[in-house]
N, CA, C and O atoms as CSV, one atom per row, in Angstrom:
chain,resi,resn,atom,element,x,y,z
A,1,MET,N,N,-1.458,8.955,-13.763
A,1,MET,CA,C,-0.214,8.249,-13.832
A,1,MET,C,C,0.776,9.068,-14.646
A,1,MET,O,O,0.392,9.719,-15.618
A,2,ILE,N,N,2.065,9.042,-14.251
A,2,ILE,CA,C,3.025,9.899,-14.925
A,2,ILE,C,C,4.131,9.156,-15.655
A,2,ILE,O,O,5.058,9.791,-16.157
A,3,SER,N,N,4.063,7.834,-15.729
A,3,SER,CA,C,5.145,7.132,-16.402
A,3,SER,C,C,4.999,7.262,-17.916
A,3,SER,O,O,3.905,7.152,-18.471
A,4,THR,N,N,6.124,7.498,-18.555
A,4,THR,CA,C,6.132,7.652,-19.996
A,4,THR,C,C,7.415,7.032,-20.536
A,4,THR,O,O,8.501,7.301,-20.022
A,5,TRP,N,N,7.295,6.211,-21.562
A,5,TRP,CA,C,8.482,5.690,-22.224
A,5,TRP,C,C,8.952,6.735,-23.217
A,5,TRP,O,O,8.162,7.233,-24.018
A,6,LEU,N,N,10.206,7.064,-23.171
A,6,LEU,CA,C,10.759,8.058,-24.082
A,6,LEU,C,C,11.757,7.396,-25.017
A,6,LEU,O,O,12.448,6.459,-24.616
A,7,PRO,N,N,11.845,7.865,-26.254
A,7,PRO,CA,C,12.851,7.307,-27.149
A,7,PRO,C,C,14.239,7.726,-26.682
A,7,PRO,O,O,14.560,8.914,-26.657
A,8,CYS,N,N,15.039,6.773,-26.321
A,8,CYS,CA,C,16.359,7.088,-25.783
A,8,CYS,C,C,17.255,5.869,-25.972
A,8,CYS,O,O,16.843,4.753,-25.658
A,9,ASP,N,N,18.460,6.059,-26.475
A,9,ASP,CA,C,19.383,4.946,-26.664
A,9,ASP,C,C,19.707,4.260,-25.342
A,9,ASP,O,O,19.949,3.054,-25.310
A,10,ASP,N,N,19.711,5.035,-24.237
A,10,ASP,CA,C,20.019,4.461,-22.930
A,10,ASP,C,C,19.010,3.403,-22.518
A,10,ASP,O,O,19.345,2.509,-21.741
A,11,LEU,N,N,17.786,3.481,-23.018
A,11,LEU,CA,C,16.759,2.519,-22.633
A,11,LEU,C,C,17.119,1.116,-23.087
A,11,LEU,O,O,16.676,0.138,-22.485
A,12,LEU,N,N,17.911,1.005,-24.134
A,12,LEU,CA,C,18.306,-0.310,-24.609
A,12,LEU,C,C,19.160,-1.033,-23.588
A,12,LEU,O,O,19.204,-2.264,-23.576
A,13,MET,N,N,19.845,-0.282,-22.724
A,13,MET,CA,C,20.687,-0.869,-21.694
A,13,MET,C,C,19.885,-1.227,-20.453
A,13,MET,O,O,20.374,-1.987,-19.617
A,14,PHE,N,N,18.679,-0.713,-20.303
A,14,PHE,CA,C,17.881,-0.959,-19.119
A,14,PHE,C,C,17.069,-2.236,-19.277
A,14,PHE,O,O,16.661,-2.598,-20.381
A,15,PRO,N,N,16.843,-2.909,-18.160
A,15,PRO,CA,C,15.974,-4.092,-18.210
A,15,PRO,C,C,14.531,-3.662,-18.445
A,15,PRO,O,O,14.195,-2.483,-18.328
A,16,LYS,N,N,13.700,-4.612,-18.773
A,16,LYS,CA,C,12.278,-4.302,-18.949
A,16,LYS,C,C,11.612,-4.247,-17.584
A,16,LYS,O,O,11.879,-5.070,-16.709
A,17,PHE,N,N,10.746,-3.267,-17.423
A,17,PHE,CA,C,9.983,-3.115,-16.192
A,17,PHE,C,C,8.538,-3.509,-16.462
A,17,PHE,O,O,8.022,-3.311,-17.562
A,18,THR,N,N,7.899,-4.064,-15.453
A,18,THR,CA,C,6.485,-4.387,-15.585
A,18,THR,C,C,5.689,-3.084,-15.526
A,18,THR,O,O,6.177,-2.086,-14.994
A,19,PRO,N,N,4.494,-3.083,-16.057
A,19,PRO,CA,C,3.660,-1.877,-15.947
A,19,PRO,C,C,3.467,-1.451,-14.490
A,19,PRO,O,O,3.430,-0.258,-14.191
A,20,ARG,N,N,3.344,-2.417,-13.592
A,20,ARG,CA,C,3.142,-2.086,-12.176
A,20,ARG,C,C,4.396,-1.465,-11.577
A,20,ARG,O,O,4.293,-0.533,-10.780
A,21,GLU,N,N,5.573,-1.956,-11.936
A,21,GLU,CA,C,6.816,-1.349,-11.451
A,21,GLU,C,C,6.918,0.096,-11.918
A,21,GLU,O,O,7.286,0.979,-11.143
A,22,LEU,N,N,6.595,0.338,-13.180
A,22,LEU,CA,C,6.626,1.703,-13.713
A,22,LEU,C,C,5.626,2.595,-12.989
A,22,LEU,O,O,5.928,3.742,-12.662
A,23,GLU,N,N,4.445,2.065,-12.744
A,23,GLU,CA,C,3.408,2.827,-12.070
A,23,GLU,C,C,3.837,3.189,-10.648
A,23,GLU,O,O,3.646,4.325,-10.212
A,24,ILE,N,N,4.405,2.244,-9.940
A,24,ILE,CA,C,4.838,2.488,-8.564
A,24,ILE,C,C,6.029,3.434,-8.533
A,24,ILE,O,O,6.099,4.298,-7.659
A,25,MET,N,N,6.967,3.294,-9.464
A,25,MET,CA,C,8.087,4.249,-9.514
A,25,MET,C,C,7.565,5.656,-9.808
A,25,MET,O,O,8.067,6.633,-9.253
A,26,SER,N,N,6.569,5.757,-10.668
A,26,SER,CA,C,6.012,7.070,-10.996
A,26,SER,C,C,5.344,7.705,-9.781
A,26,SER,O,O,5.548,8.889,-9.513
A,27,TRP,N,N,4.552,6.934,-9.048
A,27,TRP,CA,C,3.923,7.478,-7.839
A,27,TRP,C,C,4.981,7.860,-6.802
A,27,TRP,O,O,4.846,8.872,-6.114
A,28,THR,N,N,6.033,7.046,-6.694
A,28,THR,CA,C,7.121,7.354,-5.764
A,28,THR,C,C,7.807,8.651,-6.161
A,28,THR,O,O,8.159,9.459,-5.301
A,29,ALA,N,N,7.998,8.854,-7.453
A,29,ALA,CA,C,8.615,10.093,-7.938
A,29,ALA,C,C,7.772,11.310,-7.586
A,29,ALA,O,O,8.297,12.415,-7.456
A,30,GLN,N,N,6.470,11.111,-7.431
A,30,GLN,CA,C,5.579,12.209,-7.042
A,30,GLN,C,C,5.581,12.441,-5.530
A,30,GLN,O,O,4.918,13.353,-5.036
A,31,GLY,N,N,6.326,11.614,-4.801
A,31,GLY,CA,C,6.428,11.804,-3.363
A,31,GLY,C,C,5.472,10.961,-2.540
A,31,GLY,O,O,5.366,11.144,-1.327
A,32,LYS,N,N,4.781,10.044,-3.184
A,32,LYS,CA,C,3.851,9.185,-2.452
A,32,LYS,C,C,4.628,8.092,-1.708
A,32,LYS,O,O,5.618,7.567,-2.218
A,33,ASN,N,N,4.168,7.760,-0.500
A,33,ASN,CA,C,4.799,6.685,0.252
A,33,ASN,C,C,4.061,5.375,-0.004
A,33,ASN,O,O,3.051,5.348,-0.707
A,34,ARG,N,N,4.579,4.278,0.578
A,34,ARG,CA,C,3.979,2.961,0.332
A,34,ARG,C,C,2.510,2.904,0.707
A,34,ARG,O,O,1.700,2.338,-0.028
A,35,ALA,N,N,2.164,3.487,1.845
A,35,ALA,CA,C,0.764,3.446,2.290
A,35,ALA,C,C,-0.141,4.172,1.299
A,35,ALA,O,O,-1.214,3.677,0.956
A,36,GLU,N,N,0.290,5.341,0.842
A,36,GLU,CA,C,-0.509,6.113,-0.113
A,36,GLU,C,C,-0.645,5.378,-1.445
A,36,GLU,O,O,-1.727,5.334,-2.031
A,37,ILE,N,N,0.459,4.802,-1.913
A,37,ILE,CA,C,0.423,4.079,-3.185
A,37,ILE,C,C,-0.478,2.854,-3.073
A,37,ILE,O,O,-1.208,2.525,-4.008
A,38,SER,N,N,-0.423,2.184,-1.931
A,38,SER,CA,C,-1.263,0.991,-1.761
A,38,SER,C,C,-2.745,1.350,-1.811
A,38,SER,O,O,-3.550,0.580,-2.335
A,39,ILE,N,N,-3.105,2.490,-1.280
A,39,ILE,CA,C,-4.497,2.942,-1.340
A,39,ILE,C,C,-4.881,3.317,-2.770
A,39,ILE,O,O,-5.943,2.931,-3.257
A,40,ILE,N,N,-4.014,4.066,-3.430
A,40,ILE,CA,C,-4.287,4.506,-4.802
A,40,ILE,C,C,-4.484,3.315,-5.735
A,40,ILE,O,O,-5.385,3.320,-6.573
A,41,LEU,N,N,-3.637,2.292,-5.588
A,41,LEU,CA,C,-3.663,1.154,-6.498
A,41,LEU,C,C,-4.479,-0.022,-5.974
A,41,LEU,O,O,-4.611,-1.040,-6.655
A,42,SER,N,N,-5.017,0.112,-4.786
A,42,SER,CA,C,-5.807,-0.964,-4.158
A,42,SER,C,C,-5.019,-2.270,-4.041
A,42,SER,O,O,-5.518,-3.349,-4.365
A,43,ILE,N,N,-3.783,-2.143,-3.573
A,43,ILE,CA,C,-2.936,-3.299,-3.307
A,43,ILE,C,C,-2.325,-3.122,-1.920
A,43,ILE,O,O,-2.423,-2.044,-1.334
A,44,SER,N,N,-1.707,-4.154,-1.399
A,44,SER,CA,C,-1.126,-4.055,-0.059
A,44,SER,C,C,0.189,-3.278,-0.081
A,44,SER,O,O,0.838,-3.155,-1.120
A,45,GLU,N,N,0.563,-2.762,1.078
A,45,GLU,CA,C,1.857,-2.075,1.192
A,45,GLU,C,C,2.993,-3.039,0.891
A,45,GLU,O,O,4.003,-2.648,0.305
A,46,ALA,N,N,2.836,-4.293,1.286
A,46,ALA,CA,C,3.870,-5.300,1.015
A,46,ALA,C,C,4.061,-5.493,-0.489
A,46,ALA,O,O,5.183,-5.683,-0.957
A,47,THR,N,N,2.970,-5.443,-1.236
A,47,THR,CA,C,3.059,-5.586,-2.691
A,47,THR,C,C,3.761,-4.377,-3.305
A,47,THR,O,O,4.557,-4.524,-4.232
A,48,VAL,N,N,3.472,-3.201,-2.797
A,48,VAL,CA,C,4.159,-1.992,-3.264
A,48,VAL,C,C,5.659,-2.133,-2.999
A,48,VAL,O,O,6.481,-1.851,-3.870
A,49,LYS,N,N,6.002,-2.571,-1.791
A,49,LYS,CA,C,7.406,-2.744,-1.417
A,49,LYS,C,C,8.095,-3.751,-2.331
A,49,LYS,O,O,9.236,-3.543,-2.745
A,50,THR,N,N,7.396,-4.847,-2.646
A,50,THR,CA,C,7.955,-5.874,-3.525
A,50,THR,C,C,8.239,-5.323,-4.922
A,50,THR,O,O,9.324,-5.535,-5.463
A,51,HIS,N,N,7.277,-4.622,-5.504
A,51,HIS,CA,C,7.468,-4.076,-6.851
A,51,HIS,C,C,8.587,-3.040,-6.872
A,51,HIS,O,O,9.394,-3.017,-7.801
A,52,LEU,N,N,8.639,-2.195,-5.868
A,52,LEU,CA,C,9.683,-1.173,-5.818
A,52,LEU,C,C,11.051,-1.816,-5.605
A,52,LEU,O,O,12.049,-1.370,-6.172
A,53,GLY,N,N,11.091,-2.859,-4.791
A,53,GLY,CA,C,12.347,-3.584,-4.571
A,53,GLY,C,C,12.857,-4.227,-5.850
A,53,GLY,O,O,14.056,-4.211,-6.127
A,54,ARG,N,N,11.937,-4.795,-6.630
A,54,ARG,CA,C,12.334,-5.397,-7.913
A,54,ARG,C,C,12.870,-4.339,-8.875
A,54,ARG,O,O,13.853,-4.569,-9.581
A,55,ALA,N,N,12.219,-3.187,-8.895
A,55,ALA,CA,C,12.691,-2.094,-9.760
A,55,ALA,C,C,14.080,-1.637,-9.317
A,55,ALA,O,O,14.945,-1.371,-10.152
A,56,CYS,N,N,14.289,-1.546,-8.010
A,56,CYS,CA,C,15.611,-1.159,-7.487
A,56,CYS,C,C,16.684,-2.153,-7.927
A,56,CYS,O,O,17.764,-1.757,-8.366
A,57,ARG,N,N,16.382,-3.437,-7.808
A,57,ARG,CA,C,17.356,-4.456,-8.211
A,57,ARG,C,C,17.640,-4.390,-9.709
A,57,ARG,O,O,18.787,-4.541,-10.131
A,58,LYS,N,N,16.609,-4.165,-10.509
A,58,LYS,CA,C,16.803,-4.073,-11.961
A,58,LYS,C,C,17.692,-2.888,-12.325
A,58,LYS,O,O,18.423,-2.934,-13.315
A,59,LEU,N,N,17.627,-1.832,-11.525
A,59,LEU,CA,C,18.437,-0.631,-11.777
A,59,LEU,C,C,19.765,-0.658,-11.030
A,59,LEU,O,O,20.565,0.270,-11.150
A,60,ASN,N,N,20.000,-1.715,-10.261
A,60,ASN,CA,C,21.194,-1.804,-9.406
A,60,ASN,C,C,21.291,-0.607,-8.462
A,60,ASN,O,O,22.379,-0.091,-8.205
A,61,ALA,N,N,20.154,-0.181,-7.955
A,61,ALA,CA,C,20.095,0.965,-7.051
A,61,ALA,C,C,20.152,0.476,-5.607
A,61,ALA,O,O,19.640,-0.595,-5.280
A,62,VAL,N,N,20.780,1.274,-4.754
A,62,VAL,CA,C,20.903,0.886,-3.344
A,62,VAL,C,C,19.650,1.228,-2.542
A,62,VAL,O,O,19.425,0.672,-1.467
A,63,ASN,N,N,18.827,2.153,-3.072
A,63,ASN,CA,C,17.580,2.505,-2.383
A,63,ASN,C,C,16.609,3.099,-3.403
A,63,ASN,O,O,16.948,3.301,-4.569
A,64,LYS,N,N,15.383,3.374,-2.925
A,64,LYS,CA,C,14.365,3.855,-3.867
A,64,LYS,C,C,14.689,5.247,-4.397
A,64,LYS,O,O,14.331,5.572,-5.528
A,65,THR,N,N,15.348,6.058,-3.612
A,65,THR,CA,C,15.715,7.398,-4.081
A,65,THR,C,C,16.653,7.307,-5.280
A,65,THR,O,O,16.468,8.004,-6.277
A,66,GLN,N,N,17.650,6.453,-5.176
A,66,GLN,CA,C,18.575,6.278,-6.297
A,66,GLN,C,C,17.850,5.665,-7.495
A,66,GLN,O,O,18.096,6.058,-8.635
A,67,ALA,N,N,16.965,4.714,-7.244
A,67,ALA,CA,C,16.219,4.081,-8.333
A,67,ALA,C,C,15.396,5.105,-9.101
A,67,ALA,O,O,15.393,5.109,-10.332
A,68,ILE,N,N,14.701,5.972,-8.378
A,68,ILE,CA,C,13.869,6.983,-9.036
A,68,ILE,C,C,14.747,7.969,-9.803
A,68,ILE,O,O,14.415,8.355,-10.924
A,69,ALA,N,N,15.862,8.377,-9.205
A,69,ALA,CA,C,16.774,9.298,-9.890
A,69,ALA,C,C,17.302,8.680,-11.182
A,69,ALA,O,O,17.364,9.355,-12.209
A,70,LEU,N,N,17.679,7.416,-11.140
A,70,LEU,CA,C,18.161,6.732,-12.345
A,70,LEU,C,C,17.065,6.603,-13.382
A,70,LEU,O,O,17.292,6.842,-14.568
A,71,ALA,N,N,15.879,6.224,-12.938
A,71,ALA,CA,C,14.756,6.056,-13.869
A,71,ALA,C,C,14.413,7.366,-14.563
A,71,ALA,O,O,14.147,7.379,-15.765
A,72,ILE,N,N,14.417,8.456,-13.828
A,72,ILE,CA,C,14.124,9.761,-14.413
A,72,ILE,C,C,15.250,10.198,-15.349
A,72,ILE,O,O,14.995,10.629,-16.473
A,73,SER,N,N,16.493,10.085,-14.885
A,73,SER,CA,C,17.617,10.582,-15.685
A,73,SER,C,C,17.807,9.816,-16.989
A,73,SER,O,O,18.382,10.346,-17.939
A,74,HIS,N,N,17.328,8.574,-17.042
A,74,HIS,CA,C,17.466,7.783,-18.260
A,74,HIS,C,C,16.163,7.662,-19.043
A,74,HIS,O,O,16.067,6.876,-19.986
A,75,GLY,N,N,15.162,8.447,-18.645
A,75,GLY,CA,C,13.926,8.493,-19.415
A,75,GLY,C,C,13.010,7.306,-19.248
A,75,GLY,O,O,12.106,7.109,-20.060
A,76,VAL,N,N,13.220,6.506,-18.213
A,76,VAL,CA,C,12.343,5.364,-17.975
A,76,VAL,C,C,10.983,5.852,-17.479
A,76,VAL,O,O,9.945,5.351,-17.909
A,77,ILE,N,N,10.995,6.820,-16.584
A,77,ILE,CA,C,9.778,7.495,-16.147
A,77,ILE,C,C,9.993,8.982,-16.289
A,77,ILE,O,O,11.129,9.456,-16.327
A,78,MET,N,N,8.900,9.717,-16.366
A,78,MET,CA,C,9.009,11.156,-16.503
A,78,MET,C,C,7.981,11.827,-15.608
A,78,MET,O,O,6.789,11.813,-15.913
A,79,PRO,N,N,8.432,12.415,-14.504
A,79,PRO,CA,C,7.478,13.124,-13.660
A,79,PRO,C,C,7.022,14.393,-14.369
A,79,PRO,O,O,7.837,15.125,-14.931
A,80,THR,N,N,5.721,14.650,-14.339
A,80,THR,CA,C,5.215,15.825,-15.037
A,80,THR,C,C,4.476,16.744,-14.096
A,80,THR,O,O,5.085,17.643,-13.515
A,81,HIS,N,N,3.213,16.552,-13.931
A,81,HIS,CA,C,2.362,17.498,-13.233
A,81,HIS,C,C,2.812,17.803,-11.808
A,81,HIS,O,O,2.978,18.971,-11.456
A,82,ALA,N,N,3.010,16.787,-10.988
A,82,ALA,CA,C,3.320,17.019,-9.582
A,82,ALA,C,C,4.646,17.739,-9.409
A,82,ALA,O,O,4.734,18.677,-8.617
A,83,VAL,N,N,5.670,17.328,-10.123
A,83,VAL,CA,C,6.982,17.942,-9.981
A,83,VAL,C,C,6.990,19.344,-10.569
A,83,VAL,O,O,7.538,20.265,-9.963
A,84,GLY,N,N,6.387,19.518,-11.743
A,84,GLY,CA,C,6.346,20.836,-12.371
A,84,GLY,C,C,5.646,21.858,-11.506
A,84,GLY,O,O,6.056,23.017,-11.448
A,85,ALA,N,N,4.593,21.435,-10.833
A,85,ALA,CA,C,3.846,22.359,-9.982
A,85,ALA,C,C,4.689,22.852,-8.822
A,85,ALA,O,O,4.536,23.986,-8.370
A,86,CYS,N,N,5.584,21.991,-8.340
A,86,CYS,CA,C,6.453,22.378,-7.213
A,86,CYS,C,C,7.399,23.510,-7.609
A,86,CYS,O,O,7.776,24.328,-6.770
A,87,TYR,N,N,7.778,23.558,-8.866
A,87,TYR,CA,C,8.720,24.560,-9.336
A,87,TYR,C,C,8.057,25.700,-10.104
A,87,TYR,O,O,8.740,26.530,-10.704
A,88,GLY,N,N,6.745,25.737,-10.085
A,88,GLY,CA,C,6.048,26.807,-10.763
A,88,GLY,C,C,6.067,26.692,-12.273
A,88,GLY,O,O,5.883,27.685,-12.976
A,89,ILE,N,N,6.288,25.493,-12.774
A,89,ILE,CA,C,6.336,25.253,-14.208
A,89,ILE,C,C,4.935,24.882,-14.675
A,89,ILE,O,O,4.302,23.995,-14.103
A,90,ALA,N,N,4.461,25.541,-15.685
A,90,ALA,CA,C,3.137,25.219,-16.221
A,90,ALA,C,C,3.157,23.837,-16.839
A,90,ALA,O,O,4.108,23.474,-17.531
A,91,SER,N,N,2.112,23.067,-16.593
A,91,SER,CA,C,2.078,21.733,-17.174
A,91,SER,C,C,1.149,21.680,-18.368
A,91,SER,O,O,0.997,20.626,-18.985
């Protein structure tokens, strides 16, 4: 799992996310789709969609791409291993 809470003043402006919302946003940031996340977490694709939709609404994002970008840019989640490997960054 790659979600990490970071100390950031911007976090005070963000709503609270459930652990499952953070987990699903983190897997989404790694490029996993609903089917893959549902297998990893042993939940249905509909449940993945529900959690991601709630996270999008909490961030006022129009889609999951914007939600993930906002979450990363404000330190709500932090992609590490998967993203770093794509750019040749040692983890």
